[in-house]
LUMFI-317192 format. One line per field, with one value per atom (N, C-alpha, C): x, y, z; atom name; residue in one letter. Coordinates in steps of 0.05 Angstrom, whole numbers, padded with zeros to 5 digits. Layout:
BEGIN
u: c(X|...)
v: c(Y|...)
w: c(Z|...)
atome: c(CA|...)
residu: c(A|...)
***
This chain:
BEGIN
u: c(00836|00814|00815|00803|00804|00785|00791|00773|00779|00797|00803|00820|00814|00829|00858|00875|00903|00905|00921|00927|00957|00964|00992|00999|01020|01029|01058|01065|01093|01100|01123|01131|01160|01169|01197|01197|01217|01221|01230|01216|01224|01243|01249|01268|01276|01299|01306|01285|01280|01262|01272|01253|01260|01255|01276|01272|01261|01244|01232|01230|01227|01223|01199|01181|01157|01165|01147|01152|01156|01145|01149|01174|01190|01215|01214|01191|01189|01196|01211|01219|01197|01197|01180|01193|01184|01194|01173|01178|01160|01176|01163|01175|01153|01161|01141|01149|01128|01133|01116|01125|01109|01106|01081|01074|01063|01078|01071|01064|01039|01031|01044|01049|01059|01036|01029|01008|01018|01008|01016|00996|01007|00992|00982|00956|00944|00951|00955|00961|00990|01008|01036|01050|01036|01048|01071|01076|01097|01087|01105|01098|01101|01081|01081|01075|01085|01079|01051|01035|01010|01014|00992|00994|01003|01023|01035|01016|01015|01001|01023|01021|01040|01028|01043|01033|01054|01046|01062|01059|01080|01080|01091|01080|01090|01094|01117|01124|01133|01127|01133|01151|01164|01180|01206|01215|01240|01238|01214|01209|01218|01213|01221|01251|01265|01294|01304|01292|01300|01296|01274|01268|01288|01295|01315|01342|01350|01376|01376|01353|01352|01345|01328|01318|01328|01333|01342|01327|01329|01316|01322|01301|01303|01298|01299|01294|01265|01261|01234|01226|01202|01193|01164|01158|01130|01121|01099|01089|01060|01055|01028|01019|00995|00986|00957|00949|00921|00921|00904|00902|00887|00899|00885|00884|00866|00863|00863|00877|00877|00874|00861|00857|00874|00885|00901|00900|00910|00912|00941|00948|00975|00984|01010|01021|01007|00993|00979|00950|00942|00915|00895|00905|00888|00882|00858|00851|00861|00876|00887|00879|00881|00876|00900|00909|00932|00924|00933|00930|00956|00954|00977|00973|00995|00993|01005|00990|01000|01012|01039|01052|01050|01043|01044|01069|01075|01098|01111|01138|01152|01177|01185|01210|01217|01241|01250|01237|01232|01224|01249|01248|01271|01271|01254|01252|01278|01290|01314|01337|01335|01355|01356|01376|01377|01384|01376|01381|01389|01404|01410|01397|01382|01366|01379|01382|01392|01370|01371|01352|01362|01344|01351|01335|01345|01331|01314|01289|01270|01255|01262|01249|01248|01271|01272|01260|01247|01237|01251|01256|01270|01251|01263|01248|01266|01254|01270|01274|01297|01303|01321|01318|01335|01351|01371|01386|01413|01422|01449|01464|01452|01464|01485|01500|01521|01510|01523|01516|01491|01478|01453|01459|01482|01489|01473|01459|01443|01456|01459|01469|01451|01454|01438|01457|01449|01464|01445|01448|01429|01444|01434|01446|01435|01453|01444|01444|01424|01423|01422|01431|01432|01406|01386|01361|01351|01336|01325|01295|01282|01253|01249|01228|01220|01231|01245|01254|01230|01229|01205|01206|01182|01178|01188|01184|01193|01172|01171|01154|01164|01147|01156|01173|01167|01182|01211|01216|01243|01260|01249|01265|01290|01311|01335|01339|01360|01369|01348|01333|01312|01321|01345|01354|01375|01381|01401|01414|01434|01447|01475|01481|01508|01505|01525|01526|01540|01526|01538|01522|01535|01520|01508|01486|01474|01484)
v: c(01017|01004|01012|01034|01045|01029|01030|01017|00988|00976|00948|00945|00925|00923|00913|00922|00913|00886|00868|00843|00842|00828|00824|00795|00788|00761|00759|00738|00733|00708|00709|00686|00688|00669|00668|00674|00690|00695|00669|00661|00636|00640|00665|00672|00701|00709|00738|00755|00779|00797|00802|00804|00807|00836|00852|00879|00881|00901|00904|00934|00941|00968|00969|00987|00990|01003|01003|01016|01045|01057|01086|01092|01071|01075|01074|01068|01067|01039|01038|01013|01000|00974|00958|00931|00916|00889|00870|00845|00824|00805|00793|00772|00754|00730|00711|00703|00700|00690|00665|00648|00625|00627|00627|00628|00601|00587|00560|00560|00554|00553|00528|00530|00508|00500|00475|00466|00442|00440|00417|00394|00370|00347|00339|00337|00332|00304|00285|00258|00254|00264|00259|00282|00305|00329|00341|00330|00341|00365|00383|00406|00398|00405|00398|00422|00421|00443|00439|00461|00461|00466|00471|00476|00505|00509|00535|00552|00578|00598|00612|00611|00624|00650|00671|00697|00711|00722|00739|00767|00782|00809|00829|00853|00873|00899|00912|00938|00956|00982|01001|01024|01035|01059|01055|01076|01074|01052|01048|01027|01000|00995|00970|00968|00990|00989|00981|00992|00985|00956|00945|00917|00899|00906|00890|00891|00914|00917|00904|00901|00893|00864|00852|00826|00805|00780|00758|00733|00714|00688|00677|00666|00653|00672|00698|00716|00714|00716|00717|00746|00752|00779|00782|00807|00814|00832|00825|00839|00848|00874|00884|00896|00890|00901|00894|00900|00896|00871|00852|00826|00830|00820|00820|00792|00787|00761|00766|00748|00750|00722|00721|00696|00697|00674|00672|00644|00641|00614|00606|00582|00574|00562|00553|00543|00519|00504|00480|00486|00511|00519|00518|00513|00510|00538|00542|00567|00566|00587|00588|00614|00614|00638|00643|00667|00674|00696|00692|00713|00729|00755|00772|00794|00806|00829|00853|00875|00901|00912|00912|00917|00946|00949|00976|00978|00956|00955|00928|00927|00902|00906|00886|00888|00861|00859|00834|00830|00806|00801|00799|00809|00810|00789|00769|00747|00731|00725|00709|00722|00748|00763|00792|00806|00835|00850|00876|00893|00920|00934|00962|00977|00998|01013|01040|01049|01075|01091|01116|01133|01141|01143|01154|01179|01196|01220|01215|01223|01219|01245|01259|01284|01303|01305|01324|01315|01292|01281|01256|01252|01228|01205|01183|01157|01136|01115|01092|01072|01061|01040|01020|00995|00974|00964|00949|00937|00927|00909|00900|00905|00920|00928|00950|00955|00975|01001|01014|01041|01043|01021|01024|01026|01016|01018|01000|00981|00962|00935|00922|00895|00876|00851|00830|00812|00804|00784|00766|00741|00722|00704|00701|00683|00655|00637|00609|00594|00578|00559|00531|00528|00501|00491|00508|00499|00520|00511|00529|00525|00542|00538|00511|00499|00473|00450|00455|00433|00420|00394|00379|00376|00371|00364|00385|00410|00431|00451|00462|00484|00509|00525|00548|00567|00569|00587|00578|00552|00541|00544|00554|00557|00574|00567|00582|00599|00593|00610|00621|00604|00613|00618|00628|00633|00613|00593|00574|00564|00548|00537|00548|00570|00581|00609|00619|00646|00664|00674|00690|00715|00737|00760|00755|00768|00764|00784)
w: c(01889|01903|01933|01939|01966|01984|02009|02029|02034|02019|02024|02050|02066|02091|02086|02104|02103|02118|02108|02122|02127|02148|02155|02155|02141|02138|02146|02162|02169|02154|02139|02124|02115|02100|02090|02060|02052|02023|02010|01989|01975|01953|01946|01926|01930|01919|01921|01906|01916|01902|01874|01854|01827|01818|01813|01805|01776|01771|01745|01739|01714|01706|01687|01692|01675|01649|01630|01604|01607|01628|01632|01648|01655|01668|01698|01710|01739|01749|01772|01783|01800|01800|01818|01821|01840|01844|01854|01849|01859|01877|01895|01911|01922|01929|01940|01967|01984|02011|02015|02033|02042|02072|02081|02109|02117|02134|02142|02172|02179|02207|02221|02246|02262|02281|02282|02300|02315|02340|02356|02352|02346|02343|02371|02375|02401|02412|02393|02402|02409|02391|02395|02410|02412|02424|02409|02385|02368|02352|02345|02328|02300|02283|02255|02238|02213|02194|02183|02181|02168|02139|02124|02096|02091|02074|02069|02053|02059|02043|02027|02000|01982|01972|01975|01966|01949|01926|01910|01920|01921|01932|01911|01910|01891|01907|01900|01912|01890|01892|01871|01879|01859|01863|01878|01892|01908|01929|01940|01959|01948|01922|01910|01909|01905|01905|01932|01953|01980|01986|01977|01981|01967|01943|01928|01942|01952|01966|01994|02006|02034|02039|02022|02028|02009|02020|02004|02011|01994|01997|02025|02038|02064|02087|02083|02105|02114|02140|02151|02152|02140|02137|02148|02154|02160|02137|02124|02101|02107|02102|02105|02079|02071|02045|02040|02016|02007|01990|01998|01984|01958|01937|01911|01900|01882|01869|01839|01825|01795|01784|01761|01747|01722|01714|01690|01679|01655|01643|01643|01654|01655|01628|01626|01601|01590|01608|01599|01593|01593|01586|01609|01633|01657|01669|01677|01691|01719|01728|01755|01768|01795|01810|01828|01831|01847|01867|01892|01913|01914|01914|01915|01935|01944|01962|01949|01948|01940|01966|01969|01994|02003|02028|02041|02058|02072|02090|02089|02090|02091|02106|02122|02137|02149|02159|02171|02198|02206|02233|02250|02273|02290|02312|02309|02328|02329|02306|02305|02290|02287|02273|02284|02277|02284|02259|02259|02236|02245|02229|02234|02212|02219|02200|02196|02171|02166|02151|02154|02141|02114|02095|02068|02064|02047|02040|02016|02017|01995|01990|01969|01962|01985|02000|02022|02048|02048|02073|02080|02105|02114|02112|02103|02101|02111|02123|02132|02110|02109|02089|02102|02094|02104|02080|02086|02064|02071|02055|02058|02033|02015|01990|01994|01973|01974|01982|02002|02010|02027|02033|02049|02078|02087|02115|02133|02122|02139|02137|02159|02159|02174|02168|02181|02195|02219|02233|02248|02245|02257|02276|02301|02320|02316|02311|02307|02333|02336|02358|02348|02323|02312|02300|02298|02288|02268|02248|02229|02226|02211|02206|02194|02200|02188|02205|02226|02243|02255|02253|02262|02293|02304|02332|02351|02344|02362|02366|02390|02395|02380|02367|02352|02368|02394|02411|02415|02410|02414|02389|02367|02343|02348|02335|02337|02313|02297|02275|02257|02245|02227|02199|02194|02167|02159|02175|02169|02194|02191|02214|02219|02208|02212|02223|02235|02247|02228|02207|02186|02181|02174|02166|02138|02132|02106|02086)
atome: c(N|CA|C|N|CA|C|N|CA|C|N|CA|C|N|CA|C|N|CA|C|N|CA|C|N|CA|C|N|CA|C|N|CA|C|N|CA|C|N|CA|C|N|CA|C|N|CA|C|N|CA|C|N|CA|C|N|CA|C|N|CA|C|N|CA|C|N|CA|C|N|CA|C|N|CA|C|N|CA|C|N|CA|C|N|CA|C|N|CA|C|N|CA|C|N|CA|C|N|CA|C|N|CA|C|N|CA|C|N|CA|C|N|CA|C|N|CA|C|N|CA|C|N|CA|C|N|CA|C|N|CA|C|N|CA|C|N|CA|C|N|CA|C|N|CA|C|N|CA|C|N|CA|C|N|CA|C|N|CA|C|N|CA|C|N|CA|C|N|CA|C|N|CA|C|N|CA|C|N|CA|C|N|CA|C|N|CA|C|N|CA|C|N|CA|C|N|CA|C|N|CA|C|N|CA|C|N|CA|C|N|CA|C|N|CA|C|N|CA|C|N|CA|C|N|CA|C|N|CA|C|N|CA|C|N|CA|C|N|CA|C|N|CA|C|N|CA|C|N|CA|C|N|CA|C|N|CA|C|N|CA|C|N|CA|C|N|CA|C|N|CA|C|N|CA|C|N|CA|C|N|CA|C|N|CA|C|N|CA|C|N|CA|C|N|CA|C|N|CA|C|N|CA|C|N|CA|C|N|CA|C|N|CA|C|N|CA|C|N|CA|C|N|CA|C|N|CA|C|N|CA|C|N|CA|C|N|CA|C|N|CA|C|N|CA|C|N|CA|C|N|CA|C|N|CA|C|N|CA|C|N|CA|C|N|CA|C|N|CA|C|N|CA|C|N|CA|C|N|CA|C|N|CA|C|N|CA|C|N|CA|C|N|CA|C|N|CA|C|N|CA|C|N|CA|C|N|CA|C|N|CA|C|N|CA|C|N|CA|C|N|CA|C|N|CA|C|N|CA|C|N|CA|C|N|CA|C|N|CA|C|N|CA|C|N|CA|C|N|CA|C|N|CA|C|N|CA|C|N|CA|C|N|CA|C|N|CA|C|N|CA|C|N|CA|C|N|CA|C|N|CA|C|N|CA|C|N|CA|C|N|CA|C|N|CA|C|N|CA|C|N|CA|C|N|CA|C|N|CA|C|N|CA|C|N|CA|C|N|CA|C|N|CA|C|N|CA|C|N|CA|C|N|CA|C|N|CA|C|N|CA|C|N|CA|C|N|CA|C|N|CA|C|N|CA|C|N|CA|C|N|CA|C|N|CA|C|N|CA|C|N|CA|C|N|CA|C|N|CA|C|N|CA|C|N|CA|C|N|CA|C|N|CA|C)
residu: c(M|M|M|A|A|A|G|G|G|E|E|E|P|P|P|L|L|L|I|I|I|T|T|T|V|V|V|V|V|V|G|G|G|N|N|N|L|L|L|V|V|V|A|A|A|D|D|D|P|P|P|E|E|E|P|P|P|R|R|R|V|V|V|S|S|S|Q|Q|Q|S|S|S|G|G|G|K|K|K|S|S|S|W|W|W|C|C|C|T|T|T|F|F|F|R|R|R|I|I|I|A|A|A|S|S|S|T|T|T|P|P|P|R|R|R|V|V|V|Q|Q|Q|N|N|N|R|R|R|Q|Q|Q|T|T|T|K|K|K|D|D|D|W|W|W|E|E|E|D|D|D|G|G|G|E|E|E|A|A|A|L|L|L|W|W|W|L|L|L|G|G|G|C|C|C|R|R|R|V|V|V|F|F|F|G|G|G|E|E|E|Y|Y|Y|A|A|A|D|D|D|H|H|H|V|V|V|V|V|V|Q|Q|Q|S|S|S|L|L|L|T|T|T|K|K|K|G|G|G|M|M|M|R|R|R|V|V|V|I|I|I|V|V|V|Q|Q|Q|G|G|G|R|R|R|L|L|L|T|T|T|Q|Q|Q|R|R|R|S|S|S|Y|Y|Y|T|T|T|D|D|D|N|N|N|Q|Q|Q|G|G|G|Q|Q|Q|Q|Q|Q|R|R|R|T|T|T|S|S|S|L|L|L|D|D|D|L|L|L|E|E|E|V|V|V|E|E|E|E|E|E|V|V|V|G|G|G|P|P|P|T|T|T|L|L|L|R|R|R|W|W|W|A|A|A|S|S|S|A|A|A|Q|Q|Q|V|V|V|T|T|T|R|R|R|T|T|T|Q|Q|Q|N|N|N|N|N|N|G|G|G|Q|Q|Q|A|A|A|A|A|A|Y|Y|Y|A|A|A|G|G|G|G|G|G|S|S|S|G|G|G|A|A|A|G|G|G|S|S|S|G|G|G|V|V|V|G|G|G|W|W|W|H|H|H|Q|Q|Q|E|E|E|S|S|S|R|R|R|G|G|G|Q|Q|Q|G|G|G|F|F|F|G|G|G|S|S|S|K|K|K|N|N|N|Q|Q|Q|D|D|D|P|P|P|Q|Q|Q|A|A|A|F|F|F|G|G|G|G|G|G|G|G|G|F|F|F|G|G|G|D|D|D|T|T|T|D|D|D|Q|Q|Q|P|P|P|F|F|F)
***
């Protein structure tokens, strides 16, 4: 579907990416993100969570392998892709609609974390890959300030850790 606009969403992974293999033997993965806006209540001046946007994401090929090696539940990511919509019938027979992203780009946000990126070789051309998996050479470290996402009554700029309340490598 050429010509569809790319959208960019910042959110948190709600589960580890799920690796899959097609019948033809090609790898791909799916993951879900939740993007929750923060808005200031005009009366109380407190920061509150808005309604979360839940998106399923799909990545294909070697790119999917890099995602599986690099990203884990709770990480804050920036995802860019083409928005798709699909309809399906759930287990209770209800008709449902799902919004998904066919991922073009995905990576960690560096607002509350740092990453080291190593290059991988892909068919003779250098490509960037992230990861904390074996042999990827990429590590995550997050500085905690004692606060995580979802802390109530805070300005979003004041957020600390983001991935938890401890100072640990991922």
